[in-house]
Residue, then its C-alpha position, 0 to 999 in steps of 0.5 A: m803525582v800521588a803526593a800532590l793528589i793526596i795533599v790537594f784531595r785532603e785540602v779540598i775535602e776540608a774546604g768542601l766540608i766547611v762549604g757544605i756545612v754552611m750551605a746546609a745550615t743556610k738552606a732557607v736563606a735566599h741568594r746564599e749561593q751567590w755569596i758563598a760562591g763569591g767567598v770561594i772565588a775570593g779565597f781562591l784568588g787569595a791563595c793564587l796571590v800567596a803562590v805568586f809571592i812564594g814564587v818570588i821568595t823562592e827565586a830570591f833564595a835560590g842562590m843559597g845552594q840548591e841542596l840547602f835551598n831544597a832542605s829548607v823548603l822540605g823543612v818548612a813543608v814537614v813542619m806545616l804537614t805535621w802541624h796540619n795533622v795536629w791542628m785538625a786532631r784538636h780543632g776539626r770538630e770545633l771547626a765544624t761546629e763553628m761553621l754550623e753556628i755561623g750558618k744558624a746566625v745568618v738564618a736568624g738574621s744576627r749575621t749578614l750574608f757578607a759575613l758568611a762570604v767572608v768566613v767561607g773566603i777565609a776558609i778557602l784561603r787557608e786551605g789553598s795557602e796550605v796547598v801552595l806550601f805543601l806543593y812547594g815541598i813536593v817540588a823540592s823533593e822531586g827536584g822541580w816542577s813536572a807534568s805529573i805533579l800538575f796532573g796529580g794536583l788537578a786530579g786531587l782537586a777534581l776528586g775532592v770537589l766530586v767527593s764533597a759534592l756527593t757528600y753534600l747531596g747525601l749520595l756518599r755515606v762514607p763516615g768523615r772520620y774514616l776518610f780523614a783518618v786515612t788521609t791523616l796517616l798518608i800525610a804523616f808518612l809524606a812528612a816523614g819521607m820529606a824530612a828524611q829527604g831533607i836530611g839527604f840534601l843536608e848530607q850532600a852539602n856536608v852540613v850533616t855528617v853524623l850517622g852518615a853510613v848507609l844502613w842497607n842497600s835494597s836496590e837489587i830488590l826494589s830500586d827507588s828509581s823504578l816505577l814502584g820504587k818512585v811511588l813508594h818514595t813519594l808516598v812513604g819516603y822509600n829509599d833503597q840506600p838510607t843513612g842512619m840519620q835519615v832513618l832516625v829522622y824518619v822514625a822521629t817525625l812519625a813518632l812526634t806526629y803521633l805523640l802530638m796528635k794524642l796529646v792534643a786530641p779532644p776526649p771522645i764523645p760519649a756514646h749516649i750523646r752521639 
């Protein structure tokens, strides 16, 4: 539930930021609400279509062996989550600037409201598609769909919409960089945990056999089947009996994410021009 909430919340916040910038930039344009709403609806329907096709694909490959199938889904989710953090570290500022420029172009008359709706629709489709892919990764790590995943996703959606609306209305003064820094850190730990769980599935299928010895057993202190253990398992990939390969992959995923984000991050804006 917690993982679904975090992922959906983060994606909705990003989509809300895009919509908010466009709305602010086109404040004086008549009928902009209808076109922006149309773009949001079209993007949402597109994301639903992606979900349908992912369901078809997963059913087609489900017979390859449950452990291998789960490991494959988790592997895709880890790559997508890591790439998401890296891409936003590099292009987040550029994306906001681009949306602002598009809004100004609509006001100036060089871009149409239809073009505005298309831009918003594509943005919603992109974020919605990522939500679908990430949730499938959570489903694989949890062993199947559950009411808690659905509730977490809906809670993340509601909270993301609320925060986006309050931010647009100027009622929420939390700097965006802090909000995204926290969610970026949480997503990095989610990806590392999923990577370790994927290795666990490959070990069960005897595909990965090196470094298979259990490094420690903390089940008597905190079992990963307890309530707190389950929360930590979801949030940071806690395992009370991890193997050497699981720990190695977990640390390597975190280190690679940090290194890539540092390498691609744009230089900070000088204080005198902020």
